[in-house]
C-alpha positions as CSV (number, residue, x, y, z in Angstrom):
1,M,18.8,-8.8,-74.1
2,N,16.4,-11.3,-75.4
3,S,14.9,-11.7,-78.9
4,T,12.1,-9.1,-78.3
5,G,14.7,-6.4,-77.5
6,R,13.9,-6.2,-73.8
7,Q,16.4,-6.6,-71.0
8,T,15.9,-9.6,-68.7
9,A,16.4,-9.4,-65.0
10,P,19.3,-11.4,-63.7
11,P,18.2,-14.7,-62.1
12,I,17.6,-14.5,-58.3
13,K,20.3,-16.2,-56.4
14,R,19.0,-18.3,-53.6
15,H,21.3,-18.8,-50.7
16,H,19.0,-21.3,-49.1
17,T,16.8,-24.2,-50.4
18,A,13.1,-23.9,-51.0
19,R,12.5,-26.1,-47.9
20,Y,14.3,-23.5,-45.8
21,Y,12.0,-20.7,-47.0
22,A,8.8,-22.8,-46.6
23,H,9.9,-23.5,-43.0
24,R,10.4,-19.8,-42.4
25,V,6.9,-18.9,-43.8
26,R,5.3,-21.7,-41.7
27,E,7.1,-20.4,-38.6
28,S,6.0,-16.9,-39.1
29,L,2.4,-17.9,-39.5
30,T,2.4,-19.8,-36.2
31,T,4.2,-16.9,-34.5
32,R,1.5,-14.5,-35.8
33,V,-1.3,-16.8,-34.6
34,F,0.3,-17.1,-31.3
35,K,0.7,-13.3,-31.0
36,I,-2.9,-12.8,-31.9
37,I,-4.0,-15.3,-29.2
38,C,-1.8,-13.7,-26.6
39,S,-3.1,-10.2,-27.6
40,I,-6.7,-11.3,-27.2
41,F,-6.0,-13.0,-23.9
42,L,-4.1,-10.0,-22.5
43,G,-6.7,-7.6,-23.8
44,L,-9.5,-9.6,-22.0
45,L,-7.4,-9.8,-18.9
46,L,-6.9,-6.0,-19.0
47,V,-10.6,-5.3,-19.5
48,V,-11.6,-7.7,-16.6
49,G,-8.9,-6.1,-14.4
50,F,-10.1,-2.6,-15.2
51,L,-13.8,-3.6,-14.5
52,T,-12.8,-5.3,-11.2
53,F,-10.9,-2.1,-10.2
54,I,-13.9,0.1,-11.0
55,L,-16.2,-2.2,-9.1
56,W,-13.9,-2.3,-6.1
57,L,-13.6,1.5,-6.1
58,S,-17.4,1.9,-6.1
59,L,-18.2,-0.8,-3.5
60,R,-15.2,-0.8,-1.1
61,P,-16.0,-0.2,2.5
62,H,-14.5,2.7,4.4
63,R,-13.2,2.7,7.9
64,P,-15.6,4.0,10.5
65,R,-14.7,7.4,12.0
66,F,-15.0,8.1,15.7
67,H,-15.1,11.5,17.4
68,I,-15.5,12.5,21.0
69,H,-18.3,15.0,21.1
70,E,-18.8,15.2,24.9
71,F,-17.0,13.9,27.9
72,S,-17.4,14.9,31.5
73,V,-16.4,13.7,34.9
74,P,-18.9,15.4,37.3
75,N,-17.6,15.0,40.9
76,L,-15.1,12.5,39.6
77,T,-17.5,9.7,40.3
78,E,-19.2,9.5,37.0
79,G,-18.2,9.8,33.4
80,A,-19.2,9.2,29.8
81,G,-17.2,6.8,27.8
82,F,-17.0,3.8,25.6
83,T,-15.7,0.3,26.5
84,E,-12.7,1.2,28.5
85,I,-11.4,4.3,30.2
86,T,-7.7,4.5,31.1
87,F,-5.7,7.0,33.2
88,N,-1.9,6.9,32.8
89,D,-2.2,3.8,30.7
90,Q,-4.0,1.9,33.5
91,R,-7.7,0.9,33.3
92,V,-9.9,3.1,35.5
93,A,-13.3,1.9,34.2
94,T,-14.7,-0.7,31.9
95,T,-18.2,-1.5,30.8
96,S,-20.1,-3.0,27.9
97,L,-21.2,-0.5,25.4
98,L,-24.5,-1.7,24.0
99,F,-26.2,-4.4,22.0
100,P,-25.2,-5.1,18.4
101,F,-26.7,-2.9,15.8
102,Y,-26.7,-2.2,12.1
103,Q,-25.7,1.2,10.8
104,E,-27.0,2.3,7.5
105,P,-24.6,3.6,4.8
106,K,-23.6,7.3,5.1
107,N,-25.1,7.5,8.5
108,T,-23.9,8.9,11.8
109,T,-24.8,7.0,15.0
110,V,-24.4,8.9,18.3
111,I,-23.8,6.6,21.3
112,Y,-24.5,7.7,24.8
113,K,-23.0,5.7,27.7
114,E,-22.7,6.6,31.3
115,L,-20.4,4.9,33.8
116,N,-21.6,4.7,37.3
117,G,-19.9,4.0,40.6
118,N,-20.2,0.2,40.0
119,S,-18.2,0.4,36.8
120,I,-15.3,2.4,38.1
121,T,-12.3,0.3,39.4
122,E,-11.2,1.3,42.8
123,N,-7.4,1.7,43.1
124,S,-6.1,4.1,45.8
125,E,-2.8,4.8,43.9
126,R,-4.7,5.7,40.7
127,T,-7.2,7.8,42.7
128,M,-4.3,9.8,44.3
129,E,-2.7,10.4,40.8
130,L,-6.1,11.4,39.5
131,M,-6.7,13.9,42.3
132,N,-3.2,15.3,41.8
133,D,-3.9,15.9,38.1
134,V,-7.2,17.5,39.0
135,A,-5.4,19.9,41.4
136,K,-3.0,20.8,38.5
137,G,-6.0,21.8,36.4
138,T,-6.4,19.0,33.7
139,V,-6.7,15.3,33.5
140,V,-6.1,13.2,30.4
141,F,-8.2,10.1,30.0
142,G,-7.9,7.5,27.3
143,L,-11.0,6.0,25.8
144,E,-10.8,2.8,23.9
145,L,-13.6,1.3,21.9
146,T,-13.2,-2.3,20.8
147,S,-15.7,-4.0,18.6
148,T,-16.1,-6.6,16.0
149,I,-17.6,-5.2,12.9
150,R,-18.8,-6.6,9.6
151,F,-19.1,-4.7,6.3
152,K,-22.1,-5.2,4.1
153,V,-22.2,-4.3,0.4
154,S,-25.5,-5.1,-1.2
155,T,-26.0,-8.8,-0.3
156,W,-22.3,-9.5,0.3
157,K,-21.1,-9.5,4.0
158,T,-17.5,-9.7,5.1
159,K,-16.3,-11.7,8.0
160,G,-16.0,-10.0,11.4
161,H,-13.0,-7.6,11.8
162,R,-11.8,-6.6,15.2
163,M,-11.7,-2.8,15.3
164,H,-10.1,-0.5,17.9
165,A,-10.6,3.2,18.3
166,N,-8.3,5.0,20.8
167,C,-9.2,8.5,21.9
168,D,-7.4,10.8,24.3
169,V,-9.6,13.2,26.2
170,R,-8.4,16.1,28.3
171,V,-10.8,17.2,31.0
172,G,-10.6,20.6,32.8
173,Q,-11.0,21.3,36.4
174,D,-14.7,21.8,36.0
175,G,-15.0,18.2,34.8
176,N,-15.9,18.9,31.2
177,I,-13.9,18.2,28.0
178,L,-11.5,21.0,26.9
179,G,-12.4,22.7,23.6
180,A,-9.3,21.4,21.7
181,Y,-10.4,17.8,22.3
182,K,-14.1,18.3,21.4
183,D,-15.0,16.6,18.1
184,K,-11.5,15.4,17.7
185,R,-11.1,12.5,15.4
186,C,-9.9,9.3,17.0
187,P,-7.4,6.9,15.3
188,V,-8.9,3.6,14.2
189,Y,-7.1,0.3,13.4
190,F,-8.0,-3.3,12.8
191,T,-6.5,-6.5,14.2
């Protein structure tokens, strides 16, 4: 007790020097500042990443889709197709599709192409196999569309991408496409 009658607190025991405590305070201030700077940087990075993701979702191009709507082989001398027609994994006919064109967004483009006698490759072995399949009732043709496409979003255009669409078409004895293969979606891949 002191002269006023109050109790005094026992003196604080310091285990370390004042220099030690000053160093700890200084260290914690720099650590706090560093944490704030890191938090601001990571927050900005997160916001920019989120905005980039939203922009990518809204502007990303989608793969084109291909469907065979009609296909016929009247008299087995003519047919409708794309770039290449194969029978038993061997080329039967090949032709150029058409001139380059631009397709507007959310648009469907119908392409008509007819192969004539000059386009069809003569191969007596393939012709015999084809005739045997016709006698059995159905013939399976493979159509392959190969093209170089570029995507355009606003004023930004991508480089050319090589695209392939492979479609199998089963034709009945009457020379027309069977119902199960009509409007069937064809797989598309890029190389």
